[in-house]
N, C-alpha and C positions, 0 to 999 in steps of 0.2 A: 491327696490321692487323686490324680487326674482322671478324667473320663477316658473311655477307650479311644475316642477320636482324638482328644488332645494328647494322648500318649504317643501318637504318631507325629504330632506337630512339635511337641517339646518332650522328647524322650528323657527317661531318667539317665541314660548313658548314651552318648553319641560317640562312636569310634569313627573318626573322619580321616580324610586323605593323609597318609603317612603317619597316622596314629596307630598305636598298638596297645591293646588291653590284654594283659597276660596274667593268668592265675599262677600263684606260687605252687611249687610242686616239691616241697620238702618231705622227707620220709616221716612216717609215723605221725601224721598231722591230719586232722579232720577239719576241712574248710567248709564254711557255709556262707553263701552270698544270697541275700534276700533283697529283691528289687520291687518296690511298689510302683512300677512304671515299666515301659518297654525299653529294650536295648536295641539300637539300630546300628548296624555296621555299614557304613557308606562306602562309596567307591574309593579304593586305595586304603581302606581301614582293615585292621587285622584284630581278630578276637581269638585268643588261644586258651583253651582249657586243657592244658597238656599239649605236647607237640610231638611230631614224629622224631624219635630218638631221645626225647625228654618227657616221656609219658608220666601221668600221675602214678606215683609208686603204689605197689600192691598193698602196702600197709597204710596207705593214706586214702582219704576220700575227698571229693569235692561235690557239693550239692548246691545247685542254682535253683532258687525258688522264685517263681513269678507270682508275686503276692497280690493276686487279683481281688478286687472288691466285688466283681460280678463276673460271670463266665465270659471268657474271651477278651477281657479288658486289656491284658498285656501279653506281649510276646517277644521273641527274639527275631528280628528281621534282618536278613542279609541282603542288602541292595546289590544291584549289578556292580560287578568288579570289586566287591568286598570279599573278604577271606575269613572263614570261620573254621575252627578245628576243635574237636573233642577227642582226646587220646588217653584212654585208660589202658588197663592191662588185665589179662586173664586172672582167675582167682589163684592159680598156682603156676609157677614158672614151668614152661614146657608143656602145659596142658591147655591147649586152646579148645576146650570142650564146652559147648553151649547146650548140648542135648545128649540124651542116652535113651535106652529102652529098658523096660522091665524085662528081667530074665526069668522071673518066677511069678506064678499066679498069686495075686495078693487079695486077701479077703478084706471086707470092711473092718475097720479098727486096727488094721496092721500098722505097726510103727517101724518095722524093719523090712526094707524093700531090696530085693535082689535086682541088680542092674548089670548091663552087658559091657560097661566101660568104666575105667578108672578116671573119674571126672576131675578130681582135684578140688571139688567144691568145698566150701568152708562152713563151719558152725554158724547158724543164724541166717544163712543164705535163703532167699525166697525161691521156691520152685513151683511148677505147675505140672499137672499130670492129665493127659488126654483121656477122654472117655473111650471105653472099648465096647460100648453098647450103642444102640441107635439113639440114645438120649444125650443131647449136648449138656444137659444139667449134671451129668456124671463127670464132667471135667471139674477139677478142683485144684486149689492152691494151698500151700502151707510153707513150712520152713524146715531146714535141717537142724537136727538135734545132735551136734557133734560134727566134726569133719568127715567127709565122705571116705568110706573104705574103698579098697580096690574093686570090689564087686557088690557093695552094699551102700544103701543110704538109710540112716536112722532119722526119723522125721517126727515133728510135732506141729502144732498149729493148724492141723486139718480139723474138719468138723466131726470126726468120729470120736469114739471113747478114748480118753487119754491123749487127745490130739492126733489120733491115728486117722487113717483114711475113712472118709464118710461112706464110700461105696467100694465094691470090688472092682479090680482092674486085671485084665488078662496080661500075662507075661509069656504067652505061648504063641509062636508064629502060626499064622500070619496076622494075628491081632494083638501084637505086643504094644502096650501103651508107651507113647513117647513121653519123656520127662524133660522139661526145659528149665533152664536157669534164668531167673529174672533179675538177679542182683548184679550190679556193676559198680565199680568204684568211682565213676563219675555219674551224677544224677542230674537231669534237667526235668523239673516238674512244675505243675501249677500249685496253687495254694491248697486246694482241697479237691475231692471228687466232684464237687458241684461248681467250683470256681477254677476252671482250667485255663491254662495259658496256651501258647502255640509257637511253632517254629515255621518261619516263612523264608524260603531260599530263592533268590532271584535267578535270572536266566544266565548271567555271566559271572565270572569269578569262581571261587573255590569253596566247597564245603566238604569236610573230611572228618567222619566220626567213626572211631573204633572203640569197642568195649564201653559204650555209653548207655545208660538206662534213661528212657523217656517215660514219664508217668503223668497222668492227669493233664493231658493236652487235648485240644480240639473243641469245636462247636459246629453249629450248622450255618456259619457265616463264611462266605467265600474268602479265601486267603487265610482263614483261621481254623481249618478243618482238622488240624493235628500237626503233622509234618508235611507242609505243602512244598512241593519241589517243582520249580519252573525252569530248571536248568536246560539250556539248549547248547550254546557254544562254550559254556564254562565246564566245570567238572564237579560231580557230586558223588560221594561214596559213603555208604553206611555198611559197616561190617562188624559182626560179632556184637551187635547192639541188642537191647531188649526194649520192646514197645508194649506197654501194658496199661490197663485200666484207664483207657480213654472213655470215660463213663457217661458223657453227656450225649444225648441223641443228636445225630448229625456228624459226630466225630468220625474221622478216618485215620487209620494208622499212617501209612504212606499214601499221600495224595499227589499223583503226578498231575500238576495243575496246568501244564502246557500241552496243547495238541501236538506240538513239534518237539516234545521233550527228547533229550539226547544226552549222551555222556553221563548216564546215571547208573551207578553200580550198587546193587543191594544184595549182599551175600551173608549167609550164616547168621541171620538175625532171628530172634525169638519174639513172636507176637502173641499176646494173650489178652483177651477180653477188651476188644475195641468195638465200638458201637457205631453203626452207620444209619440207623433208622429209628 
C-alpha cells in the first residue's frame, strides 16, 4: 500500500497515450473494482465506466472503491487531455427522475409517503428528505421498502419507529419537503467515511458523468477536496449524479478549482451531507 505521495509517482493504474481502460457492461452483472492506489488518466488516455450509447445496464452495477489506508491517500486523476466517462442509467426506463416533493403532510414514524411524481425508483434505493422546519437536523435519509408507486413511497431505514420517519415533514405548499434519490448504478467511493478518496479533473480533455453516485470523497488538502474541477478549455459535465456523505472536515462536493474555470456543466444532481468546515 503506497503512501499518498507515492501513489502519484507510481499509480496502481496508468492509462497512457492511446490506452483505453474500459469496464465491461454485460446485463445482470454486479462489477466491483477495488484499487489500493491511485488511477491516473494521462494525455491521450481513455477511462470508460460505461459510454454514451453503451451505458451500464439498469440491471447491472459497477462499484469503484478507492481503498485508502488514510484519508485522501488515493484518487482518480484525469490529467490534461485525458478522457474519463461514467455513464449509468435512470432507475426505470423513461423516468429520468432524481427528486420529487411530498404531497401529504407526514408525521414522525410514517412509512408511507405521498409524493407528487411517479419516480420509478426501486426497492432498496437510498433516499433523503429535506427538513421543513428551521432545524437542519430534521433532514434525514433512509431506503425504499418496495418499488415506488405512482404517487407513494413506502420506506424503511429511517430513525423512527419501524424504520419510519424520525420527524414530521410538511407536504403542503409552499413548504413541501423535497425528496432526493441517492442510488445510482455506477458508484465511485472511498474506503470508509473516514478514509475517503477524491476525483481530480484537469483543465483540458473530457470528463462526462451521467447517473453516477459519488460517496466518501474529499479532504482538506488542495486538489483532494472531493470532486475538484479545473476545466478551462476542455469539457466537463455532471448530470443526474448523486454526491453524498463527503464526511471529513474540509470536503467539498463540487470544487471549481480554477479561477478561470469554463465549459463546466452541472445539472440535475442531488447533493446530500457534504462537509466544508
